[in-house]
N, C-alpha and C positions, 0 to 999 in steps of 0.2 A: 269319312270317320274314323276315328282313335280306337288303335288296337283295346285299347283298358276297359272304352264301350262295352266294343265285340265279346271281348269275352263275360265283360256284365250279364251283357243279354244271355251269353250260352249258359252261364249259369241258373238266370232267370227259368231259359225254357226246361235246363236238366229238372229244376224243383217243377215245371206245370206238368213237367211228364211223369215225375214221381202223385203228383195229387192226382192227376187222371188217372192213373193207375189203381192207385185206390179205392178210388171211385167206381172205375168198370169192374173191377177183377170180381167181385161181391154179384156182380150183376149176372158175371156169364154162365148162362145154363142153368139162371134163375129170374129171366125177365119177360113178361111178354113181349108178344113182336106185333107190331103196327105196320102200316102202312101207309104211305105219303100219297098223294095226287096222282104222282104218277107210277105207281107201280113201284118203289123200290120200300125195303125193309127198313123199319126206324126200332128203337128203342130206348125206354128211358136211359139206361148207358149215353147214346146218341145225344139226345138234348139235355141232359144230366154234368155231362161233363162238359162239353160247349160252355154251359152256363157257368162252372166251374172258372173253367179256362178262360173267360171273360170279364169274372168278377177280381179274380186274380191280376191280370193285366191292366185292365181299369185302376184296378187300389195303384199297381206301381207304377203304372205308365199311363195315367192320367189323358193324355193330351196323341196315344196312340192308335190310331186306324185299328179297326178287326172285322174279317172276312173271314165267317165260320158256315161250313157246306149245310147246319140245320137251322139258325138265324140271317144268315144272307150275312148285309154293311155293304158299305158303299165301295163298289169297284173301283178304286184309282191307281193306275199303274204308276199312279208319280207320285202317290207320298209319300212322303217326308219318311216315318215311321206308319209302317203294315204289317199286321199278325196275321196270317192265313191259318185254320184250325181245319181241321179234319179230326173229330174228338174219335169217332171209330172207321176207321177205314176196312172196310171188308166185313161191312158191318152184314152181308149173306152167310160169312164164314160165323159170324160171331154168333147169329141167330140160328143157326144149326148145329151151335158144339165146337166148332170146329176152333182151334186155335191159329188161324190164318188170320190177325187181324191187327191194326197199331193202331196208334194215335200220331197225326202227324201234325206236327207245329212248324210253321216259317217263319222268319224275320224276313222285310222287303226294306232295305233304306234306298230312297229316292227309286226308289222299281227294281233295283239290283236283288234277285235271293243270297243273301249272305249268311244264314244260316238254316239248317233244318236238322228233324229232326226224327226218328221212327222209333216209336216206343213198343217194341211188340210185347205186350203185358204177357197174354200167356205164356210165350217161350220163356219168360223170362230176360229177355232182352232187348239193347237200344243201340243204334246206332245214330251218332249224330257227326256235324262236321262246319263247322265257321270257314271262312274265307279268311285263306291261308296261312291255316293251321290244322290241315287236315283234318281224315274223315276217321272216326275212330267208335271201333264196339265193347260190348259191357256184357257179359253173361253172366245171372244170378249173382250179383254183386261185388262177383271180382273184378279185379284190377283193369282199366280199359285197354285194350290193342288198338294200337293203328291200323288202320286197314288198305290194303289197296287194292283194284280189281286184278283179274287175271294176267290179264298183257296177250290173249291168248289174237291170234290176226289172222287164222283163218277159217271158211266157213266149217269144214269137214273137220276141226277139233272145235268148235262151239258147241254147246249148252245153253239150249234157249227157251224160254218159257215164256208162258204169254197167259194174261186172267183170262182170256176168251179167242173165240171165234166171230164175234160182233163184228159186221163192217170190214169183212177180210172178202177174199172168195170160195171162205170154207162155210161161211153163213147160209144156211137154207133158207128164212125167212127171209135177210134183206141183205144179198148176194152184191157184194162190192168187190167185180173181178179187175180190175186195177190194181187192188192191194194182197200182192200173191204170195200171200202166208200158206199157200201147198207149196209153191216153189222151195220157199225159206224150211217148209218141213221136208223135204226131198233133198235138200243140198247138208245140209246140219249136220252134227253128231247128233244129235240128241236134242227131241221137242218134247217139254212138257206142256199139260195146261197148269197152272194153278195159282193164286191167289193175288191180287192188290201189290203193297206199299213191302213186304216181305220179298218179294222178287228182287224187289231196288238194294234187299237190305244184302240178300243173298250176293249182288252183281262186285256192289260193292267191297264183301269180303272174299272175291273170288274163286266162289265156289259157281256158280256161273258165269255164262259169258255176254249174254241178248236176254234184255227184259222189254218185252213187248205190250202195250195197251193202247185199242183202237180207238178207246172212246176216256173220255178223262174230262176233269175240271178244275180250276183252277188249284181248290186244294186241295186236289189232289194232286198235285206236282208239285207245288212251290218247296217241299220241304226235301225233294227228291233231289233237286239239281245240285244244291253245295254236297250233298252226302255225294253224288257219281261224280261228281266234275274233280272235287279234294279227294277220292280213292283215286283217281287216274284214270276217270270212264268217259265216254261220252252222250255225250241228250240231247237230243232235238226232236222235232215235230217229224211225222213220217215225211213229210216232203224238204228235210233237210234243215229247217231254222232251225236255230241255235235258240231264237228268243223264246220260250216256250212256253212259259206261267200261266199265259193268257190263251194256249191255244186247246184243240182241242183231241189230240193226241199225242201219244209218247213212246219214243222207243231209245235206249240207251244201251252202250255198247262197251266191252274191254278197252277196247282200244279203236284208234281212228282208222289205222287198217279193216278192221273188220266192221266199224261204223259203215265204212264204204261199200262193201262187199255186202252189209244186209239188203244194206239203200237199196244199194242196184239191181238186186234178188228179187225184194218184194216190189219193185217196178214204180211202185206212184212219185217219185221224187220226179219233179221238172212235169206232171202229168196236172192239170185241168182240178180241182178239190171237189169230189162229188157230197153231196151233203149222205149223214145216213143219220139216222132216227132209231137207234138200238134201241134193247130195252135200257131201261132205267138201270145204273149201276152206282152200287150201297158200297 
């Protein structure tokens, strides 16, 4: 894949994010919340933004495959060109009127996530990365700034954020005792619960040191991979596997040393995977 084509895809992804934001933001705090069959929230903003993104991609690149949260698509890890879309990652926050949601746009070339974008529309921020081109962050239309993770290496210096307690030893409904979030809580400098893709943008900016999600889907994950790695971070499944896009959980850290310590503390690596069916992710 040529650098020229990658830059072309990047510019197009930035245009897609702008279009998504212009559609979504007027509906924030001003749209009815419905529920899918699995109980997760969905709104006109989710469905309409994905339809818009699909139309724009199909018009520009009619031979590219698309997989999105709201309207599905073919799950082909080896597709020549594949876009993964989550129009509103953090619909639960969006529905509650919180600003902790964003549009996730990823482009995979022959199975490799080479471009990712996190559009935090309500915050006026965007984080993006393309393979070999670094990770960048822009606030409120200002000039973009290249960003890097904090480089923190020790647990007792680390600021950790997790999206929720589901499928951990802290989950009162579906407890997963082998995932020791409580032990991580005890050992790190600070531990907070917060939401979804915004956590990974904060990690890329060096504002936090670890982001943890025990439940994920491909459209939740793919855009985060280039961002974290180009910012200097490490990103794997909870089992330590670096092939994360088609996995069901995710953890990202500011440095390889910290990542190894976090995985060891959580205790899941090298253990048999235990299936967990948590509340649906919105």
